[in-house]
C-alpha positions, 0 to 999 in steps of 0.5 A, spaced: 291 676 180 293 669 182 289 663 179 286 659 185 287 651 184 283 645 187 287 641 192 287 635 188 291 639 183 296 642 188 301 636 187 301 636 179 307 639 177 310 641 170 317 639 168 319 646 170 317 646 177 320 639 178 327 642 175 326 648 180 324 644 186 330 639 185 335 644 182 336 640 176 336 641 169 329 640 165 332 635 160 334 631 166 327 631 169 324 629 162 329 624 161 328 621 168 320 621 167 320 618 160 325 612 162 321 611 168 314 611 164 311 616 168 305 619 164 302 626 165 296 627 169 294 633 166 295 639 162 296 647 164 296 650 157 302 647 153 305 644 159 304 637 161 303 636 169 305 630 173 303 627 179 308 629 185 307 622 188 309 618 181 315 623 179 319 624 185 321 617 186 323 617 178 327 623 179 330 621 185 332 614 184 334 614 177 339 608 176 345 612 173 348 606 170 342 606 166 341 613 165 348 613 161 348 606 158 354 603 162 354 596 161 354 592 168 359 587 165 366 589 163 366 585 157 360 588 154 364 595 155 367 599 149 375 597 149 377 604 152 371 604 157 373 597 159 381 599 160 379 604 164 374 599 168 380 594 169 385 600 171 380 602 176 379 595 179 387 594 179 387 601 183 382 599 188 385 592 189 392 595 190 388 600 195 385 594 199 391 590 199 395 597 202 389 598 207 390 590 209 383 589 207 385 584 202 390 578 204 394 574 199 392 567 198 398 565 200 398 569 207 391 566 208 393 559 207 399 560 212 394 562 217 389 557 216 395 552 216 397 554 223 390 554 226 389 547 223 395 544 225 393 546 232 386 543 232 389 536 229 394 536 234 389 537 240 385 531 237 391 527 236 393 528 243 386 528 246 386 520 248 393 520 251 391 526 255 385 523 258 388 516 259 393 519 263 388 522 268 385 515 269 378 517 270 376 514 264 374 506 262 378 503 256 371 503 253 370 510 254 377 512 251 376 507 245 370 511 244 373 518 244 379 515 240 373 513 235 370 520 235 376 524 234 378 520 228 372 521 225 372 528 226 379 528 223 377 524 217 371 529 216 375 535 217 380 532 212 374 531 207 372 538 208 379 541 206 379 537 200 372 539 198 374 546 199 381 546 195 377 543 189 372 549 190 378 554 190 382 551 184 375 551 180 374 558 182 381 561 180 
C-alpha cells in the first residue's frame, strides 16, 4: 500500500524524480544542484530530497558555459578551442556581411560623407537664400550666418572627436 505524505513534503523530490520530470540524466541533475549550491531539505531512506522551489531554477537556468568550463575570453581558451572560436567568428562575420547586416567601414564612411556634404551645403547657402527673400534685416542675416558658422564648427569638432575615437578603437 502507498505511503501517505503530508502536503509540506509533496514538493520535496529526489534526484531520480527530478531526472524523470525534466527528462535529464541524474548525473546532470546532481551536477547542476551542486553547482547552484542547493542543499537537501531532508531524506527518504538513502535518497536526499530537495525542495522543488529551490532545485527547479537551478536545473533549468544552469549556465552552459560554466557547466562545461568554457572561458568567456577567447585568449583564455586552449589553442584548439581558440582556433575554432575564431573560425566561427570569421564565418559569422562573413554571413552577416552577405546578409547586409554588416557594412564595411569604407562604405559606411562614404554614406556618411554624402549626408554630411548635403548638411554642410545647406548651411553654407542658407544665409544667401534668406537674403534673396528680402524678408530679413541685415542684423537678422548676420545672426543667422553666425549661428550657422557656429553649427558647422561644432559639427567639425564632433567629427574630429569621432575620428579620433575610431582610430583609437581600431
